[in-house]
N, C-alpha and C positions, 0 to 999 in steps of 0.2 A: 339590508336595504339602506340606502343613503338618505341623509337628511333631505337632500335635493328632491327625492321622490315625493316628499310630503310638504315642500315649501311652495306656496302659491305665488308669492311676490315679496318684494321688500316692503314691509309694513310701514316702517318709518326710519328716518335718520334722526338720531338724537344729537342736538347741538347744544353744548354748554355755553351759557352766556352769563355775564355779570348781573344783568338786570333785564327782566322782561319788558319793563317800561321803556328802556333804551333800545332794545332789540326789535320789538314788534313794529315800530314805525318803518324800519328798513324793509321788512318782509311785506308790509302792506303798501307803503308809499312808493318804494323803489321797484319791488318785484311784482306788485299788484295782486298779491295773495290776500286772503281774508282769514284772520284769526277766528276760528269757529268755537274754540273752547279754551278756557283757562281753568286749571285745576291744581289743587295742592294734594300731594301724596305725603301725608305727615310722617309715616314710618320710614320713608326714603329721604325725608328732609329736603323736599324739592317742590317747586311750583313749575307747572308745565303750561305751555301755550302751543296749540296745534293749528296747522295750516295744511290744506290739501294741495298737492301738486300732481295732477293726473290721478293715478291709483295709489300714489305714495304720499304719506304724511311727512311733514317736517315737525319735529317736536323740539321746542326750545326748552331748556332746563335751567332753572335759576335755583341756587342753593337757598334754603331757608335757615341754615345753621352753618356756622364756621367749621363744624366737624363732619359735614356731609361729604359724600364722595364727589359731588359736583363742585363744591367749594375747593376741595383738594385738587381736583383736576384743573380748574381755572387758575389756581395759584401756581401749580407746577407747569402747566402746558399752555395756559392762556385760553381764550375763547376759541371754540372750534368744534369739529365733529367729535363727539364722545363715543357713540356706538351706532351700529347698524342693527336694525330689528327685522327679523324674518317672520312672516306670517306662516304658521304651521297648524296642522290638525293633530290631535292626540299628543299634547305637549308632554305628558308623562312618558309616553312611549319614546318620544324624541329624546328626552333626557336620558332614559335608560339606554337607548341606542348610542348616544354620544358618549356616555360613560363606558359602555362596552368597547367602543372604538378608542378608548384611552384619552378622551378629552377631559380636561379639568372643568368641573362644574362649580360655578360660584353659588348657584341655587340648585341643590339636589331635589328640592321640592318646589313646584311652582307657587307663586304668590300673586296677590292682587297688584295690578299696575294701573297706570292712568288710562283714561279713555275706554273703560270697561274691558280691559284686557287681563288675562292671566299671563304672567311672564316668568321667565327664568333666564339667567345669564350664563354664558360660557366664558371661561377665563381666556383672555387674549394670549396668554403664553402657549395655549394649545390651539389657537385659531388664527395663526399667521399674523399675530399682533393686533387683530381687530376685536375689540370688545363686541361680542355678538349676543343679542337678545332674541330669544324665541318668544313669540306672542301668539296667543290663541284668543279669539273673540269668544266671550262666555255669555 
């Protein structure tokens, strides 16, 4: 079975920013979206801000530490799209299927993510260069 068979939609696009305080006004004042939640995920060293755009969320990601993956991303690549997140069911099965198909897993075991999600990342070297996050609402 393919991952596609159990993906319902793009859950969110993760966008790395230098500062939520600087980025949020663009999304609200220029694009007319409303930030409905700001949350810190301490173990990932990130603050997030969420917006709804149809069925898809936009997640802004701000580093809370210089050694976070978001800080390194912004330093190396600048602000911009960091990852694509897919909404799935049975995330553990999805990871097992991905591994069996030869995909590199960043997270072999799902973990708690922002916005009440259980998440796991697939390595971009095995996903056509796109950092891919699997998300399951718990």
